[in-house]
C-alpha positions in Angstrom: -24.7 11.3 -7.3 -22.1 13.5 -8.8 -18.7 12.6 -10.1 -16.9 14.7 -7.5 -18.4 12.6 -4.7 -16.4 9.6 -5.7 -13.4 11.3 -4.0 -15.4 11.2 -0.7 -16.1 7.5 -1.3 -12.3 7.1 -1.5 -11.8 8.9 1.8 -14.5 6.7 3.4 -12.5 3.6 2.3 -9.2 5.0 3.5 -10.6 6.0 6.9 -12.4 2.6 7.5 -9.9 0.2 5.9 -9.3 -1.4 9.3 -12.9 -2.8 9.1 -11.7 -4.9 6.1 -8.3 -5.8 7.5 -9.6 -6.7 11.0 -12.6 -8.7 9.8 -12.2 -12.5 10.3 -13.9 -13.3 7.0 -12.0 -12.7 3.7 -13.5 -10.6 0.9 -16.5 -12.3 -0.6 -16.2 -13.8 -4.1 -19.4 -12.0 -5.1 -17.8 -8.6 -4.2 -14.6 -9.4 -6.1 -16.5 -10.7 -9.1 -18.8 -7.7 -9.3 -15.9 -5.3 -9.0 -14.0 -7.1 -11.8 -17.0 -7.4 -14.2 -18.1 -3.8 -13.8 -14.5 -2.6 -14.1 -14.1 -4.6 -17.3 -17.3 -3.3 -18.8 -16.3 0.3 -18.0 -12.8 -0.2 -19.4 -14.3 -1.5 -22.7 -16.7 1.5 -22.9 -13.9 4.0 -22.2 -11.6 2.4 -24.7 -14.2 2.2 -27.4 -15.1 5.9 -26.9 -11.5 7.0 -26.9 -10.8 5.1 -30.1 -13.8 6.7 -31.7 -12.6 10.2 -30.6 -9.1 9.4 -32.0 -10.6 8.4 -35.3 -13.0 11.4 -35.5 -16.1 9.3 -34.9 -18.8 11.0 -32.8 -20.1 9.2 -29.7 -23.7 8.4 -30.3 -24.6 5.6 -27.9 -27.0 7.2 -25.4 -25.6 5.0 -22.6 -22.1 6.3 -23.4 -23.2 9.9 -23.3 -24.1 9.8 -19.6 -21.8 12.1 -17.8 -20.6 13.9 -20.9 -21.1 17.7 -21.0 -22.8 18.9 -24.2 -20.7 22.1 -24.1 -17.3 20.5 -23.5 -15.3 18.2 -25.7 -16.1 14.5 -25.0 -12.5 13.7 -24.4 -12.4 16.2 -21.6 -15.4 14.8 -19.9 -14.2 11.2 -20.3 -10.7 12.1 -19.0 -12.3 13.8 -15.9 -14.2 10.5 -15.3 -11.0 8.5 -15.6 -9.0 10.7 -13.3 -11.5 10.8 -10.5 -12.2 7.1 -10.8 -8.4 6.5 -10.8 -8.2 8.0 -7.3 -11.0 5.7 -6.0 -9.5 2.7 -7.8 -6.0 3.2 -6.4 -7.3 3.6 -2.9 -9.3 0.4 -3.2 -6.4 -1.5 -4.8 -4.1 -0.6 -2.0 -6.8 -1.6 0.6 -7.3 -5.0 -1.2 -3.6 -5.8 -1.4 -3.0 -4.8 2.2 -5.9 -7.1 3.2 -4.1 -10.0 1.4 -0.8 -9.1 2.9 -2.2 -9.1 6.4 -3.8 -12.5 5.8 -0.7 -13.9 4.1 -2.7 -14.9 1.0 -3.1 -14.0 -2.7 -6.9 -14.0 -2.8 -7.6 -10.6 -4.5 -4.2 -9.0 -5.3 -3.9 -10.5 -8.8 -7.4 -9.4 -9.7 -6.9 -5.9 -8.3 -3.6 -5.5 -10.1 -5.2 -6.5 -13.4 -7.9 -3.9 -13.0 -5.3 -1.3 -12.1 -3.2 -2.1 -15.1 -6.2 -1.7 -17.4 -7.1 1.6 -15.8 -3.6 3.0 -16.1 -3.6 2.0 -19.8 -6.8 3.8 -20.6 -5.7 6.8 -18.4 -2.6 7.1 -20.5 -4.5 7.0 -23.7 -7.0 9.6 -22.5 -4.2 12.0 -21.4 -2.4 11.5 -24.7 -5.6 12.5 -26.6 -6.0 15.6 -24.4 -2.6 16.8 -25.7 -3.8 16.7 -29.3 -4.5 20.4 -30.2 -7.4 19.3 -32.4 -9.3 18.0 -29.3 -8.8 20.6 -26.6 -7.8 24.2 -26.2 -4.7 25.2 -24.2 -6.9 26.3 -21.3 -8.7 22.9 -21.3 -5.4 21.1 -21.3 -4.2 23.1 -18.3 -7.5 22.3 -16.5 -7.0 18.5 -17.1 -3.3 18.7 -16.0 -4.3 20.5 -12.8 -7.0 17.8 -12.1 -4.5 15.1 -12.8 -2.0 16.6 -10.4 -4.6 17.0 -7.7 -5.9 13.4 -8.1 -2.3 12.0 -7.8 -1.5 14.0 -4.7 -4.7 13.1 -3.0 -4.2 9.4 -4.0 -0.8 9.4 -2.3 -2.3 11.0 0.9 -5.3 8.6 1.1 -3.1 5.6 0.4 0.0 6.4 2.5 -1.2 4.9 5.8 -1.7 1.4 4.3 1.3 1.8 2.0 3.5 2.5 5.1 2.1 -0.3 7.2 2.4 -3.0 4.5 5.3 -1.7 2.3 3.2 -0.9 -0.7 5.1 2.2 -1.8 5.2 1.0 -5.4 1.5 2.0 -5.7 2.3 5.7 -5.0 2.4 8.2 -7.8 5.3 9.9 -6.0 6.9 7.6 -3.4 8.9 10.3 -1.7 5.8 12.5 -1.4 3.7 9.6 -0.1 6.4 8.7 2.5 6.4 12.4 3.6 2.6 12.3 4.1 3.0 9.2 6.1 5.7 10.5 8.4 4.4 14.0 8.9 0.6 13.9 8.6 -0.2 10.4 9.9 2.7 10.1 12.3 2.8 6.3 11.8 -0.5 6.1 13.7 -3.7 4.9 12.2 -6.1 7.9 12.3 -9.6 7.2 13.7 -12.6 8.0 11.5 -14.3 11.2 12.6 -11.1 12.5 14.1 -10.2 16.2 13.6 -7.5 15.2 11.1 -10.1 13.4 8.9 -12.3 16.4 9.0 -9.5 18.6 7.7 -8.7 16.0 5.0 -12.3 16.1 3.9 -12.4 19.9 3.8 -9.3 19.9 1.6 -10.7 17.1 -0.6 -13.9 19.0 -1.2 -12.0 22.2 -2.0 -9.8 20.3 -4.6 -12.7 18.5 -6.2 -15.7 20.9 -6.1 -18.9 19.6 -7.5 -19.1 22.1 -10.3 -18.5 22.0 -14.1 -17.4 18.6 -15.3 -17.2 17.2 -11.7 -20.9 18.0 -11.3 -21.8 15.5 -14.0 -23.9 12.5 -12.9 -22.3 9.2 -12.4 -22.3 6.7 -15.2 -24.0 3.4 -14.2 -20.7 1.6 -14.4 -19.1 4.0 -11.9 -22.1 3.6 -9.6 -22.0 -0.2 -9.7 -18.3 -0.3 -9.0 -18.6 2.1 -6.0 -21.5 0.0 -4.8 -19.5 -3.2 -5.1 -16.6 -1.7 -3.2 -18.8 -0.5 -0.3 -20.5 -3.9 -0.2 -17.1 -5.3 0.7 -17.3 -3.8 4.2 -18.8 -6.2 6.8 -22.5 -6.0 7.6 -23.2 -4.4 10.9 -20.3 -2.0 10.5 -22.6 0.8 11.4 -22.9 4.2 9.8 -19.4 4.6 8.2 -18.4 8.2 8.0 -15.1 10.1 7.9 -16.4 13.3 9.4 -19.1 14.7 11.6 -21.8 16.9 10.1 -23.3 16.8 6.6 -22.1 14.0 4.4 -22.0 13.3 0.7 -25.1 12.2 -1.2 -25.7 8.5 -0.8 -25.3 6.0 -3.6 -28.7 5.0 -4.9 -29.5 1.4 -5.0 
């Protein structure tokens, strides 16, 4: 599975979030535990690699080199990983907190917030390193900034339905933009998966995050395990979840 396909996983979660919220059983402890542990492991790996880059130390651990392009600076590849995973993580965080709000409990919100806080910290560090002229060229910085902007806009679009329903606007990158998406594109109504609107959303998502260059990199094991834990949160017997009709993304390997 390629890095770009995580954006489609995020769309899948957004389109089918009602399966979580309407299910009578709360999120399983095993799912929350797996999500937290794998997220912590990934955070530690990213932070170690970014610290090494900052101090001029080459990344040599073969497990850390997965997903890094040999012809691109490591900080660029790592930042691309962080930005794409940030989109998925934010969509999942909003879904988890909305689930708690609907059930009037604090079962997973604190955990999700802690993971989000760590992700934002490592994201900030990576973007800061990208601005160092000794690490990236001006063209590479422009590319990263464009990817950052796209990821933030798509995050607000994919999250706005639940943010509007459960007053979670503080999780938007741009609150006004997210509210505009909610009012104009979703019309306050929950879109059904496989609807024409979701097909258009997917087409735009694929155009914004094409599986080429850095986004064609294979998923690191940490990313795969986190995506698997998230999808395992959905109730068994939910059927073949899909956002769109026609060809779908590559499946996550077991």
